[in-house]
TIMI-2910 file (N, C-alpha, C, CB; in pm, 1 decimal, decimal comma, always signed):
<rs>
+----------+----------+----------+----------+----------+----------+----------+----------+----------+----------+----------+----------+------+
!      n_x !      n_y !      n_z !     ca_x !     ca_y !     ca_z !      c_x !      c_y !      c_z !     cb_x !     cb_y !     cb_z ! resn !
+----------+----------+----------+----------+----------+----------+----------+----------+----------+----------+----------+----------+------+
!  +2159,1 !  +5923,7 ! +14379,1 !  +2183,1 !  +5758,3 ! +14433,2 !  +2050,2 !  +5712,5 ! +14401,5 !  +2223,7 !  +5726,6 ! +14615,6 !  Met !
!  +1950,5 !  +5748,0 ! +14391,1 !  +1851,6 !  +5656,4 ! +14331,9 !  +1887,4 !  +5600,2 ! +14188,9 !  +1719,3 !  +5729,6 ! +14324,0 !  His !
!  +1943,1 !  +5667,0 ! +14108,1 !  +1952,8 !  +5632,0 ! +13995,6 !  +2113,1 !  +5535,6 ! +13980,9 !  +1931,7 !  +5768,5 ! +13912,2 !  Ala !
!  +2196,4 !  +5543,7 ! +14087,5 !  +2289,7 !  +5443,8 ! +14118,7 !  +2274,1 !  +5299,0 ! +14148,8 !  +2342,3 !  +5484,5 ! +14207,9 !  Glu !
!  +2167,1 !  +5346,4 ! +14239,4 !  +2068,0 !  +5188,6 ! +14239,9 !  +2024,4 !  +5106,8 ! +14135,4 !  +1939,1 !  +5203,5 ! +14289,6 !  Phe !
!  +1962,2 !  +5189,1 ! +14123,0 !  +1846,4 !  +5128,4 ! +13968,7 !  +1940,8 !  +5081,1 ! +13880,0 !  +1740,8 !  +5264,3 ! +13863,6 !  Ile !
!  +2081,1 !  +5153,8 ! +13841,7 !  +2193,3 !  +5070,9 ! +13749,9 !  +2247,8 !  +4968,5 ! +13810,5 !  +2311,6 !  +5148,1 ! +13705,6 !  Ser !
!  +2258,0 !  +4927,0 ! +13952,8 !  +2332,5 !  +4824,7 ! +13967,2 !  +2201,9 !  +4690,0 ! +13952,0 !  +2425,1 !  +4843,9 ! +14119,8 !  Arg !
!  +2089,6 !  +4725,8 ! +13987,4 !  +2005,7 !  +4611,2 ! +13957,0 !  +1980,1 !  +4601,0 ! +13820,3 !  +1882,4 !  +4613,9 ! +14025,7 !  Val !
!  +1950,6 !  +4696,1 ! +13721,8 !  +1927,7 !  +4674,7 ! +13596,8 !  +1929,5 !  +4809,7 ! +13517,2 !  +1805,4 !  +4601,4 ! +13586,7 !  Ser !
!  +2074,4 !  +4776,9 ! +13355,2 !  +2081,6 !  +4878,6 ! +13283,9 !  +1967,2 !  +4953,7 ! +13223,8 !  +2152,0 !  +4845,7 ! +13204,9 !  Ile !
!  +1905,6 !  +4829,5 ! +13189,5 !  +1728,7 !  +4882,7 ! +13143,1 !  +1654,5 !  +4969,7 ! +13186,9 !  +1631,2 !  +4800,6 ! +13159,8 !  Asn !
!  +1646,0 !  +4917,6 ! +13326,3 !  +1570,0 !  +4963,0 ! +13414,2 !  +1624,7 !  +5142,8 ! +13452,9 !  +1579,1 !  +4846,5 ! +13537,2 !  Ala !
!  +1804,8 !  +5107,4 ! +13478,5 !  +1807,2 !  +5280,0 ! +13451,0 !  +1769,2 !  +5373,0 ! +13368,2 !  +1897,4 !  +5320,5 ! +13440,6 !  Met !
!  +1793,5 !  +5291,1 ! +13219,2 !  +1749,1 !  +5391,0 ! +13115,2 !  +1633,8 !  +5425,6 ! +13102,1 !  +1772,8 !  +5362,5 ! +13005,2 !  Ile !
!  +1502,0 !  +5362,9 ! +13169,2 !  +1370,8 !  +5370,0 ! +13160,7 !  +1353,7 !  +5503,3 ! +13276,9 !  +1294,0 !  +5212,1 ! +13194,3 !  Asn !
!  +1415,8 !  +5488,2 ! +13369,7 !  +1424,9 !  +5575,4 ! +13533,2 !  +1483,2 !  +5749,1 ! +13460,4 !  +1601,0 !  +5471,8 ! +13685,8 !  Tyr !
!  +1634,2 !  +5724,5 ! +13357,2 !  +1637,8 !  +5865,5 ! +13331,3 !  +1565,5 !  +5930,9 ! +13233,2 !  +1749,7 !  +5897,2 ! +13308,9 !  His !
!  +1482,1 !  +5833,5 ! +13125,3 !  +1392,8 !  +5867,7 ! +13000,8 !  +1282,1 !  +5969,3 ! +13113,6 !  +1305,7 !  +5693,2 ! +12900,0 !  Ile !
!  +1243,0 !  +5874,5 ! +13179,7 !  +1102,6 !  +5922,8 ! +13289,0 !  +1147,9 !  +6060,7 ! +13333,7 !  +1073,6 !  +5810,2 ! +13452,6 !  Asp !
!  +1269,5 !  +6048,0 ! +13394,3 !  +1299,3 !  +6119,1 ! +13476,0 !  +1306,7 !  +6261,6 ! +13390,9 !  +1415,3 !  +6064,2 ! +13546,6 !  Tyr !
!  +1361,0 !  +6252,3 ! +13274,2 !  +1395,1 !  +6396,9 ! +13195,6 !  +1221,1 !  +6436,9 ! +13164,0 !  +1516,9 !  +6371,4 ! +13013,4 !  Gln !
!  +1126,2 !  +6335,8 ! +13120,4 !  +1015,5 !  +6376,2 ! +13095,2 !   +944,1 !  +6467,8 ! +13189,0 !   +955,7 !  +6278,6 ! +13072,6 !  Ser !
!   +988,3 !  +6368,0 ! +13330,4 !   +931,4 !  +6452,3 ! +13439,3 !  +1008,8 !  +6630,4 ! +13439,0 !   +970,4 !  +6354,8 ! +13598,4 !  Ala !
!  +1095,9 !  +6587,2 ! +13416,5 !  +1116,2 !  +6764,9 ! +13392,5 !  +1090,6 !  +6870,7 ! +13266,4 !  +1257,3 !  +6790,0 ! +13408,0 !  Ile !
!  +1030,7 !  +6792,2 ! +13198,8 !  +1008,2 !  +6913,1 ! +13087,7 !   +849,4 !  +6936,9 ! +13098,3 !  +1058,4 !  +6864,7 ! +12910,2 !  Lys !
!   +788,0 !  +6801,4 ! +13207,5 !   +666,1 !  +6855,7 ! +13212,5 !   +673,4 !  +6975,8 ! +13358,2 !   +550,3 !  +6717,8 ! +13224,2 !  Leu !
!   +770,0 !  +6971,3 ! +13410,2 !   +765,6 !  +7052,7 ! +13524,7 !   +774,1 !  +7200,8 ! +13469,2 !   +883,6 !  +7014,7 ! +13627,6 !  Ile !
!   +876,6 !  +7207,0 ! +13356,2 !   +941,8 !  +7310,7 ! +13288,5 !   +793,9 !  +7388,5 ! +13240,6 !  +1057,1 !  +7250,9 ! +13157,0 !  Lys !
!   +698,7 !  +7289,9 ! +13169,7 !   +615,1 !  +7320,1 ! +13045,8 !   +480,7 !  +7416,6 ! +13150,4 !   +552,2 !  +7137,0 ! +12942,3 !  Ser !
!   +432,5 !  +7355,3 ! +13288,0 !   +333,1 !  +7406,1 ! +13328,8 !   +396,6 !  +7354,7 ! +13524,0 !   +172,3 !  +7334,5 ! +13235,5 !  Asn !
!   +494,6 !  +7429,0 ! +13571,0 !   +506,5 !  +7381,8 ! +13692,1 !   +391,7 !  +7389,1 ! +13804,3 !   +611,4 !  +7439,8 ! +13731,3 !  Pro !
!   +336,5 !  +7522,3 ! +13782,7 !   +236,8 !  +7582,5 ! +13877,0 !   +109,6 !  +7483,7 ! +13903,2 !   +185,5 !  +7724,8 ! +13814,3 !  Thr !
!    +88,4 !  +7384,8 ! +13755,1 !     +0,3 !  +7302,6 ! +13765,5 !    +25,4 !  +7164,7 ! +13860,7 !    -26,2 !  +7280,2 ! +13637,0 !  Gly !
!   +114,8 !  +7168,2 ! +13908,4 !   +206,0 !  +7039,5 ! +13976,6 !   +106,3 !  +7059,2 ! +14142,0 !   +443,6 !  +7083,3 ! +13990,2 !  Lys !
!    +68,9 !  +6939,3 ! +14173,1 !    +44,3 !  +6940,3 ! +14322,0 !   +120,9 !  +7032,7 ! +14425,5 !    +68,5 !  +6809,5 ! +14364,2 !  Pro !
!    +60,6 !  +7062,5 ! +14547,2 !   +154,2 !  +7155,7 ! +14643,6 !   +185,8 !  +7018,2 ! +14720,5 !    +71,4 !  +7307,2 ! +14748,8 !  Lys !
!   +340,2 !  +7065,2 ! +14783,2 !   +391,0 !  +6934,1 ! +14881,4 !   +414,2 !  +7014,7 ! +15004,2 !   +547,2 !  +6839,2 ! +14829,1 !  Phe !
!   +331,3 !  +6960,6 ! +15081,9 !   +349,0 !  +7005,8 ! +15268,1 !   +480,6 !  +6974,1 ! +15304,9 !   +243,9 !  +6909,5 ! +15391,9 !  Leu !
!   +553,0 !  +7016,6 ! +15373,6 !   +660,4 !  +7022,8 ! +15450,1 !   +652,5 !  +7060,3 ! +15550,2 !   +738,8 !  +7072,1 ! +15415,7 !  Ser !
!   +684,8 !  +6954,2 ! +15659,3 !   +695,3 !  +7047,9 ! +15809,4 !   +823,3 !  +7108,4 ! +15835,5 !   +670,6 !  +6958,1 ! +15946,8 !  Glu !
!   +931,3 !  +7096,4 ! +15759,3 !  +1062,8 !  +7099,0 ! +15818,7 !  +1079,5 !  +7276,8 ! +15709,3 !  +1191,6 !  +6914,7 ! +15775,8 !  Lys !
!   +986,0 !  +7283,1 ! +15597,4 !   +993,9 !  +7420,7 ! +15512,9 !   +862,1 !  +7454,6 ! +15524,9 !  +1043,2 !  +7416,1 ! +15351,3 !  Leu !
!   +757,6 !  +7465,7 ! +15637,4 !   +679,3 !  +7544,3 ! +15605,1 !   +664,1 !  +7657,6 ! +15489,0 !   +675,0 !  +7578,0 ! +15694,3 !  Pro !
!   +735,1 !  +7791,5 ! +15528,2 !   +716,4 !  +7918,7 ! +15455,5 !   +732,8 !  +7847,5 ! +15285,4 !   +853,1 !  +8055,0 ! +15510,5 !  Asp !
!   +796,1 !  +7722,5 ! +15266,0 !   +800,4 !  +7710,1 ! +15131,4 !   +683,1 !  +7702,1 ! +15015,7 !   +864,3 !  +7612,5 ! +15126,0 !  Arg !
!   +664,4 !  +7720,0 ! +14924,6 !   +543,9 !  +7650,5 ! +14773,9 !   +622,2 !  +7573,3 ! +14725,5 !   +481,3 !  +7755,6 ! +14628,6 !  Asp !
!   +628,5 !  +7460,6 ! +14790,3 !   +663,3 !  +7323,6 ! +14717,8 !   +582,1 !  +7263,2 ! +14664,1 !   +709,7 !  +7233,3 ! +14782,6 !  Leu !
!   +633,7 !  +7212,8 ! +14551,8 !   +534,9 !  +7112,3 ! +14497,1 !   +593,3 !  +7013,5 ! +14428,9 !   +438,8 !  +7166,6 ! +14411,8 !  Arg !
!   +523,0 !  +6923,8 ! +14351,5 !   +606,5 !  +6792,8 ! +14329,9 !   +553,7 !  +6713,3 ! +14218,0 !   +607,0 !  +6700,3 ! +14457,1 !  Tyr !
!   +609,7 !  +6603,2 ! +14131,8 !   +581,3 !  +6551,5 ! +14028,5 !   +647,0 !  +6406,4 ! +14035,2 !   +618,9 !  +6639,1 ! +13922,4 !  Cys !
!   +496,8 !  +6341,8 ! +14023,3 !   +557,6 !  +6159,9 ! +14009,6 !   +628,7 !  +6135,4 ! +13890,3 !   +429,3 !  +6033,2 ! +13999,5 !  Leu !
!   +727,1 !  +6045,0 ! +13893,4 !   +793,4 !  +5987,2 ! +13773,0 !   +809,7 !  +5850,5 ! +13834,2 !   +938,7 !  +6063,5 ! +13718,9 !  Phe !
!   +835,0 !  +5725,3 ! +13691,8 !   +910,8 !  +5629,7 ! +13725,1 !   +790,7 !  +5547,1 ! +13768,7 !  +1027,1 !  +5662,7 ! +13823,8 !  Tyr !
!   +710,2 !  +5529,4 ! +13712,6 !   +598,3 !  +5427,1 ! +13764,0 !   +541,7 !  +5476,7 ! +13904,8 !   +664,2 !  +5267,5 ! +13783,1 !  Lys !
!   +524,0 !  +5607,6 ! +13914,5 !   +480,1 !  +5638,8 ! +14042,3 !   +541,3 !  +5601,8 ! +14146,9 !   +375,4 !  +5604,1 ! +14060,0 !  Arg !
!   +658,2 !  +5561,7 ! +14130,5 !   +759,8 !  +5525,2 ! +14254,2 !   +842,8 !  +5667,3 ! +14305,2 !   +885,8 !  +5398,0 ! +14195,2 !  Arg !
!   +873,7 !  +5773,3 ! +14206,5 !   +930,3 !  +5859,8 ! +14262,7 !   +852,4 !  +6019,4 ! +14256,2 !  +1060,1 !  +5846,0 ! +14206,2 !  Tyr !
!   +927,4 !  +6091,1 ! +14364,4 !   +857,3 !  +6224,1 ! +14361,1 !   +983,5 !  +6321,6 ! +14369,2 !   +741,0 !  +6246,0 ! +14492,3 !  Lys !
!   +966,4 !  +6424,3 ! +14233,0 !  +1026,1 !  +6563,8 ! +14214,9 !   +982,0 !  +6679,0 ! +14338,6 !   +971,2 !  +6619,1 ! +14061,8 !  Ile !
!  +1033,5 !  +6697,2 ! +14415,2 !   +991,8 !  +6816,0 ! +14525,2 !  +1072,5 !  +6936,4 ! +14444,9 !  +1057,2 !  +6786,2 ! +14716,4 !  Val !
!   +975,0 !  +7051,8 ! +14450,7 !  +1045,2 !  +7186,4 ! +14370,5 !   +967,8 !  +7304,2 ! +14428,7 !  +1026,2 !  +7186,7 ! +14184,6 !  Phe !
!  +1049,0 !  +7412,1 ! +14424,9 !   +974,8 !  +7519,6 ! +14431,1 !   +989,1 !  +7630,7 ! +14301,9 !  +1009,9 !  +7576,0 ! +14561,5 !  Glu !
!   +929,1 !  +7698,1 ! +14304,7 !   +911,7 !  +7804,4 ! +14185,6 !   +937,6 !  +7950,6 ! +14266,3 !   +736,4 !  +7795,5 ! +14105,3 !  Ile !
!  +1039,6 !  +8035,4 ! +14210,1 !  +1091,7 !  +8140,3 ! +14282,9 !  +1109,6 !  +8256,9 ! +14139,9 !  +1248,6 !  +8085,8 ! +14377,2 !  Lys !
!  +1023,5 !  +8371,2 ! +14144,1 !  +1045,2 !  +8443,0 ! +14020,3 !  +1018,5 !  +8317,8 ! +13928,2 !  +1200,8 !  +8520,7 ! +14004,4 !  Asp !
!  +1120,6 !  +8341,8 ! +13796,7 !  +1127,9 !  +8241,5 ! +13692,9 !  +1240,1 !  +8138,0 ! +13675,6 !  +1124,0 !  +8307,7 ! +13582,1 !  Asn !
!  +1246,0 !  +8082,0 ! +13805,0 !  +1301,5 !  +7988,5 ! +13828,3 !  +1269,7 !  +7844,1 ! +13884,8 !  +1361,3 !  +8036,0 ! +13875,0 !  Ala !
!  +1307,4 !  +7745,5 ! +13885,0 !  +1252,3 !  +7587,4 ! +13902,9 !  +1370,6 !  +7554,1 ! +13975,1 !  +1220,1 !  +7480,2 ! +13754,3 !  Ile !
!  +1364,4 !  +7560,7 ! +14148,0 !  +1475,4 !  +7503,0 ! +14201,4 !  +1386,9 !  +7370,5 ! +14270,7 !  +1568,3 !  +7614,3 ! +14309,8 !  Phe !
!  +1488,1 !  +7250,6 ! +14230,5 !  +1445,8 !  +7106,0 ! +14284,8 !  +1543,6 !  +7083,1 ! +14409,3 !  +1466,6 !  +6974,7 ! +14160,2 !  Ile !
!  +1468,9 !  +7075,1 ! +14516,3 !  +1481,9 !  +7033,6 ! +14652,4 !  +1540,8 !  +6872,6 ! +14628,9 !  +1324,1 !  +7048,6 ! +14740,4 !  Tyr !
!  +1465,6 !  +6784,4 ! +14592,4 !  +1466,6 !  +6674,0 ! +14640,9 !  +1427,0 !  +6566,1 ! +14546,1 !  +1397,1 !  +6680,3 ! +14745,8 !  Asp !
!  +1493,1 !  +6440,0 ! +14547,9 !  +1372,3 !  +6298,5 ! +14450,7 !  +1329,2 !  +6214,6 ! +14589,5 !  +1488,9 !  +6141,4 ! +14297,0 !  Ile !
!  +1233,0 !  +6201,4 ! +14571,6 !  +1198,2 !  +6093,2 ! +14682,5 !  +1123,1 !  +5953,9 ! +14641,4 !  +1103,1 !  +6163,8 ! +14786,9 !  Ile !
!  +1188,7 !  +5867,4 ! +14701,5 !  +1115,4 !  +5718,4 ! +14678,2 !  +1027,1 !  +5730,0 ! +14763,7 !  +1194,1 !  +5579,0 ! +14700,4 !  Asp !
!   +938,7 !  +5665,3 ! +14701,5 !   +789,3 !  +5704,3 ! +14749,0 !   +743,3 !  +5565,7 ! +14792,5 !   +681,0 !  +5776,1 ! +14621,2 !  Cys !
!   +823,0 !  +5484,7 ! +14825,1 !   +824,9 !  +5344,3 ! +14844,7 !   +875,1 !  +5349,0 ! +14989,3 !   +917,6 !  +5257,9 ! +14736,4 !  Arg !
!   +925,3 !  +5403,7 ! +14998,0 !   +998,9 !  +5410,8 ! +15179,7 !   +923,3 !  +5494,6 ! +15258,2 !  +1167,0 !  +5483,2 ! +15201,4 !  Gln !
!   +926,3 !  +5452,4 ! +15412,9 !   +826,8 !  +5501,3 ! +15505,6 !   +808,0 !  +5633,0 ! +15505,0 !   +851,6 !  +5468,3 ! +15629,6 !  Ser !
!   +711,4 !  +5696,6 ! +15528,9 !   +663,3 !  +5820,0 ! +15547,8 !   +749,6 !  +5909,5 ! +15593,0 !   +566,7 !  +5819,4 ! +15621,3 !  Ser !
!   +840,1 !  +5887,9 ! +15715,7 !   +913,5 !  +5976,4 ! +15783,1 !  +1017,1 !  +5973,3 ! +15713,5 !   +933,9 !  +5958,1 ! +15913,7 !  Lys !
!  +1048,0 !  +5909,8 ! +15677,3 !  +1200,2 !  +5935,3 ! +15546,7 !  +1164,8 !  +6027,7 ! +15427,9 !  +1253,1 !  +5767,7 ! +15449,5 !  Arg !
!  +1049,4 !  +6027,4 ! +15390,1 !   +969,8 !  +6111,8 ! +15296,5 !   +981,0 !  +6286,9 ! +15327,8 !   +807,6 !  +6056,6 ! +15313,2 !  Asn !
!  +1026,8 !  +6337,1 ! +15394,2 !   +990,7 !  +6476,1 ! +15455,5 !  +1119,0 !  +6539,1 ! +15363,6 !   +997,8 !  +6494,5 ! +15657,1 !  Gln !
!  +1069,9 !  +6628,9 ! +15317,1 !  +1216,8 !  +6758,0 ! +15286,2 !  +1220,1 !  +6826,5 ! +15388,8 !  +1208,8 !  +6882,8 ! +15157,1 !  Val !
+----------+----------+----------+----------+----------+----------+----------+----------+----------+----------+----------+----------+------+
</rs>
């Protein structure tokens, strides 16, 4: 959804978003436990973490289980805090 919106605004912005997203995924894969914890009221029993990307405007929320990483959401940090809940 975010990528679609950005692509409507600017193709160059979409390319930069995609490059930053791929870099963030590589960072998560290389050191997932090094990312800060993400506190969620809706999922308090989960050990969620996050990684900021694209000018710190977006946040990838993920969980590490066994040897796998599960991405739960990509949050637009410019939106109100009530909408930024997983």
